[in-house]
C-alpha positions, -999 to +999 in steps of 0.1 A: +015+215+047+038+185+039+020+157+023+047+132+023+078+131+044+109+123+024+121+090+039+157+081+033+167+048+052+201+038+057+216+015+032+213-023+038+227-051+017+203-073-001+199-108+017+179-139+009+144-142+024+136-171+047+103-188+045+088-201+077+063-229+082+031-225+102+037-214+138+018-199+166+023-161+170+028-165+208+065-172+209+071-139+191+051-118+214+015-120+203-011-111+229-042-116+209-051-140+181-031-164+158-008-156+129+022-171+113+053-157+098+053-166+060+086-149+052+115-131+069+134-104+050+169-095+060+177-071+031+157-040+020+124-031+036+093-044+019+060-027+018+036-045-003+024-081-008-001-099-030-010-135-037-023-151-069-051-177-070-024-205-074-006-192-042+022-174-059+034-147-035+047-112-048+063-084-028+078-052-035+108-031-022+104+007-026+137+027-033+137+048-001+173+045+007+181+008+011+202-010-015+173-024-037+186-045-067+149-052-078+118-033-066+093-062-074+099-099-064+083-133-064+091-155-036+106-186-049+121-215-029+125-192+001+141-163-017+130-131-034+136-132-072+134-102-096+100-103-112+092-104-140+129-101-149+160-083-136+162-059-165+129-042-159+137-038-122+169-019-130+165+018-120+172+038-151+166+075-151+172+076-189+144+053-195+116+060-170+088+042-188+108+011-196+120+004-161+105+001-126+118+031-106+103+026-071+073+004-067+050+012-039+024-016-043+017-048-061-019-061-065-033-094-083-066-084-100-097-105-101-087-123-133-052-131-118-030-105-135-003-089-114-005-051-114+026-031-104+021+004-092+053+026-096+057+060-079+085+068-103+101+088-075+130+070-058+139+087-025+108+108-030+130+130-051+101+139-074+090+122-106+087+129-144+065+115-172+071+079-176+081+072-141+046+071-125+028+042-140+006+011-137+019-020-152+002-054-158+019-088-159+002-120-173+009-146-147+004-174-173+034-161-193+052-139-168+052-111-195+044-075-192+010-070-212+000-035-203+017-003-193-003+028-183+016+061-179+001+089-159+004+123-175+018+152-152-016+168-147-027+135-130+006+126-113+025+158-107+061+157-096+052+157-060+026+130-062+029+095-047+005+069-061+002+046-031-021+016-036-046+003-061-079-016-063-098-031-094-134-032-105-133-049-139-171-047-145-168-010-154-163+002-189-149-020-216-120-035-195-125-022-161-113+006-138-085+010-112-088+033-082-054+046-067-049+066-037-023+095-040-006+102-006+015+130-022+009+163-038-027+175-033-038+140-024-070+124-036-078+094-058-066+085-093-093+069-116-078+048-144-099+035-175-081+002-182-094+001-218-082+034-229-054+041-204-070+075-197-067+087-160-079+117-140-076+128-104-106+129-081-110+144-045-079+164-051-077+187-022-107+173-004-105+174+034-112+137+036-080+129+017-059+153+038-039+144+069-051+158+101-036+189+112-009+185+138-018+147+140-001+133+172+001+094+170+020+076+199+040+047+186+064+025+208+057+048+238+067+080+222+051+107+200+057+098+164+072+127+146+098+136+120+131+141+139+160+154+119+195+154+134+199+189+131+164+204+134+134+206+156+108+178+153+080+183+130+046+164+124+043+135+102+016+145+077+007+120+050-027+120+031-048+095+014-030+061+016-052+031+025-078+019+000-104-009-003-134-016-023-168-027-008-178-062-017-206-050-040-183-025-057-205+005-048-183+022-024-145+029-022-131+031+013-100+053+019-081+070+047-052+094+052-022+078+069-021+107+095-055+103+107-079+082+127-109+087+103-123+064+077-142+077+047-160+062+017-171+076-017-194+064-044-176+045-071-203+053-096-193+091-091-157+084-092-160+065-125-183+090-142-162+111-166-189+137-166-194+141-129-180+174-115-157+175-085-186+188-063-209+160-074-182+136-064-175+152-032-213+151-024-211+114-021-183+112+005-194+097+037-175+101+072-175+066+087-162+078+120-132+067+140-108+039+129-073+032+143-044+048+126-037+025+096-013+025+067-032+001+043-067-011+040-083-043+027-117-058+023-133-093+020-162-108+000-184-105+033-183-068+033-156-064+060-126-039+061-093-048+075-064-025+086-034-022+109-035-002+142+000+012+139-001+025+175-009-008+192+007-034+168-026-046+158-044-060+129-082-053+131-113-060+113-144-035+108-179-053+102-204-036+081-223-023+112-192-002+120-180-023+149-142-032+153-126-065+164-090-072+171-077-102+151-041-101+161-016-082+181+020-087+187+054-071+193+066-081+158+035-067+141+053-033+140+038-011+113+014-034+095+016-020+061-002-034+030-028-061+037-041-085+011-070-111+014-060-143-007-079-172-023-066-193+006-088-175+030-060-158+048-051-123+054-015-113+045+003-083+059+038-069+059+053-057+092+076-030+077+089-013+109+087+021+090+085+040+122+120+029+130+135+045+099+162+071+103+140+103+095+121+097+128+152+091+150+176+119+143+194+101+114+196+068+131+181+037+117+166+017+144+152-011+122+156-047+137+157-072+110+141-095+098+110-076+084+080-100+084+053-112+060+027-126+082-008-143+075-038-150+095-068-173+088-102-155+081-134-170+071-138-151+038-120-146+003-110-116-016-134-091-033-136-100-071-155-075-091-155-091-125 
């Protein structure tokens, strides 16, 4: 079973990002809720966003086929600027550990450090030691202060570290939890004090994509459609990730699924727990819309995008769902991030329009959007 489709977008030239002021979503096709376009991207496709306590906005551009001069950026004066500098963003196969190869996610942690999750696998071509890594930047000095490399037994060549969340109360310096949407799927647990990492839930059914998953997006079955071969199912495993407000549960979901699961963080973090003991704490939380990323707030609610209906939703602790926003331009709501300004930020990446899904034709319609909507809550800070 394919765990991650190799996506190769058509080449796009880098271009400046335009920042937009507050505006109702209605003119751009919203049918429910209110959101605003924070930034518009005319160059490579973004997938991740995070916001610091002081309102600095960071985004990332994975190297999936676009012309990506830098894979991590800060938005400054309306433009994306290589962050923390241009040199570390230079793809360099001769120095995998010293450069960002293809960043999938950026996340500001509870003490306002920026963490950068590098798959180490441009074009999903496979990774080698030094490529897959977790890198911390001190936002006071804009300098890299930590670099954690994942060994091959934790991040094999076909892995795809996807998104990350932090609980800084655990151990000497905290722990990171990372979904792996490639390889055998599962969750990577990282001890931030020692840099040691291990795989959990590898091969567990809750982390696998559903067999022959049949989503319908933009009115047609969403499948991998090569120009010279029959369509195949898009099957991607553990992807979305979020921590409960009290840090006791980790929410996760395969991308190719409409199920939500959670697992005990105590079990994940226990180095002596067996795989069976960790698996025994998994809970099936039932139906959820097809979502790429997940997020949570300090009131115990979980957020995600409904990729089939251009929706951003919120799940309450009692399991009920509410649509917060819907619009034609909320196409493939990817990473979500709750910020200190009590807004939920999301990237609309249009991933479903990439060439692998349309017989080699890239149907993306720029600009890509970074949007935000007000919520009555703040981020989960476990510190």
